[in-house]
C-alpha positions as a Markdown table, in Angstrom:
| # | Residue | x | y | z |
|---|---|---|---|---|
| 1 | Met | -21.5 | 60.1 | -8.7 |
| 2 | Ala | -19.6 | 56.5 | -9.2 |
| 3 | Thr | -20.6 | 55.0 | -12.4 |
| 4 | Leu | -22.4 | 51.2 | -11.9 |
| 5 | His | -18.9 | 49.9 | -13.0 |
| 6 | Glu | -17.0 | 51.6 | -10.4 |
| 7 | Arg | -19.1 | 50.6 | -7.8 |
| 8 | Lys | -18.9 | 47.1 | -8.9 |
| 9 | Ser | -14.8 | 47.5 | -8.9 |
| 10 | Tyr | -15.1 | 49.0 | -5.4 |
| 11 | Arg | -17.2 | 46.0 | -4.1 |
| 12 | Arg | -14.5 | 43.7 | -6.0 |
| 13 | Ala | -11.8 | 45.3 | -3.9 |
| 14 | Val | -13.5 | 45.6 | -0.6 |
| 15 | Leu | -14.5 | 41.6 | -1.0 |
| 16 | Asn | -10.9 | 40.7 | -2.1 |
| 17 | Ala | -8.9 | 42.8 | 0.7 |
| 18 | Leu | -10.8 | 41.3 | 3.3 |
| 19 | Tyr | -10.2 | 38.0 | 1.7 |
| 20 | Gln | -6.6 | 38.8 | 1.9 |
| 21 | Ala | -7.1 | 39.8 | 5.6 |
| 22 | Thr | -8.9 | 36.3 | 6.2 |
| 23 | Glu | -5.6 | 34.6 | 4.9 |
| 24 | Glu | -3.4 | 36.5 | 7.3 |
| 25 | Asn | -5.5 | 35.5 | 9.9 |
| 26 | Arg | -6.9 | 38.8 | 10.5 |
| 27 | Pro | -10.8 | 38.9 | 11.3 |
| 28 | Gly | -11.5 | 42.2 | 9.3 |
| 29 | Thr | -10.7 | 45.5 | 8.8 |
| 30 | Thr | -10.8 | 48.9 | 9.8 |
| 31 | Gly | -13.0 | 50.9 | 7.3 |
| 32 | Ser | -9.9 | 53.9 | 7.8 |
| 33 | Lys | -7.3 | 51.1 | 6.5 |
| 34 | Leu | -9.9 | 49.9 | 3.3 |
| 35 | Arg | -9.9 | 53.5 | 2.3 |
| 36 | Glu | -6.3 | 54.4 | 2.6 |
| 37 | Asp | -5.2 | 51.0 | 0.9 |
| 38 | Leu | -8.1 | 51.2 | -1.7 |
| 39 | Gly | -7.9 | 54.2 | -2.6 |
| 40 | Leu | -11.8 | 54.6 | -2.3 |
| 41 | Pro | -13.5 | 58.4 | -1.5 |
| 42 | Glu | -15.3 | 57.5 | 2.2 |
| 43 | Gln | -18.9 | 57.9 | 0.5 |
| 44 | Asp | -18.0 | 55.1 | -2.1 |
| 45 | Leu | -16.5 | 52.3 | 0.8 |
| 46 | Ala | -19.7 | 53.0 | 2.5 |
| 47 | Ala | -22.1 | 52.8 | -0.2 |
| 48 | Ala | -19.9 | 49.4 | -1.2 |
| 49 | Cys | -20.0 | 48.4 | 2.7 |
| 50 | Thr | -23.9 | 48.6 | 2.6 |
| 51 | Tyr | -24.8 | 46.8 | -0.8 |
| 52 | Leu | -22.3 | 44.2 | 0.9 |
| 53 | Val | -24.5 | 43.6 | 3.8 |
| 54 | Gly | -27.3 | 43.3 | 1.8 |
| 55 | Glu | -25.6 | 40.4 | 0.4 |
| 56 | Gly | -24.7 | 39.0 | 3.5 |
| 57 | Leu | -21.1 | 39.0 | 2.4 |
| 58 | Val | -19.7 | 41.3 | 5.3 |
| 59 | Glu | -20.5 | 43.1 | 8.8 |
| 60 | Val | -19.8 | 46.4 | 9.2 |
| 61 | Asp | -20.0 | 48.2 | 12.3 |
| 62 | Trp | -20.9 | 51.6 | 11.8 |
| 63 | Thr | -19.6 | 54.7 | 13.3 |
| 64 | Thr | -22.6 | 57.5 | 14.0 |
| 65 | His | -21.5 | 59.2 | 11.1 |
| 66 | His | -22.6 | 56.3 | 8.6 |
| 67 | Thr | -18.6 | 55.6 | 8.1 |
| 68 | Pro | -17.3 | 52.1 | 8.5 |
| 69 | Ala | -15.4 | 51.2 | 11.2 |
| 70 | Met | -15.0 | 47.9 | 11.3 |
| 71 | Val | -15.5 | 45.8 | 8.2 |
| 72 | Thr | -15.5 | 41.3 | 8.5 |
| 73 | Leu | -16.4 | 38.9 | 5.9 |
| 74 | Thr | -19.4 | 36.7 | 6.6 |
| 75 | His | -19.0 | 33.0 | 6.7 |
| 76 | Glu | -21.0 | 33.1 | 3.2 |
| 77 | Gly | -18.6 | 35.7 | 2.5 |
| 78 | Ile | -15.9 | 33.5 | 2.8 |
| 79 | Arg | -17.6 | 30.4 | 0.7 |
| 80 | Gln | -17.9 | 32.9 | -1.8 |
| 81 | Met | -14.4 | 33.9 | -2.6 |
| 82 | Glu | -13.3 | 30.5 | -1.8 |
| 83 | Ala | -15.4 | 29.1 | -4.5 |
| 84 | Glu | -14.2 | 32.0 | -7.1 |
| 85 | Glu | -10.6 | 31.4 | -5.8 |
| 86 | Glu | -11.4 | 27.4 | -6.8 |
| 87 | Glu | -13.0 | 28.4 | -10.0 |
| 88 | Arg | -10.0 | 30.5 | -10.8 |
| 89 | Glu | -7.4 | 27.9 | -10.1 |
| 90 | Glu | -9.5 | 25.1 | -12.4 |
| 91 | Arg | -9.8 | 27.2 | -15.4 |
| 92 | Ala | -5.7 | 27.9 | -15.0 |
| 93 | Glu | -5.4 | 24.0 | -14.4 |
| 94 | His | -7.9 | 23.1 | -18.0 |
| 95 | Gly | -6.6 | 26.6 | -20.2 |
């Protein structure tokens, strides 16, 4: 079972990958691509996606085996990622 730190890290990695996909004009990505790109075990990816769905940050099309088939950022997810990006840029500008 993943530790709290690992679970938070997995969720952040999923959000970052999806945000990058939107910047590349892709609406989302498949669960298998996320698993491969992020090196996450299937169970941990499913848990991260379930949490992020509950937060309203992603939408997931699930397979019959409760694994993510397609994962996309919601409008709220995009807004949160943009706000974090703006905050990082402001901190960088102001030292």
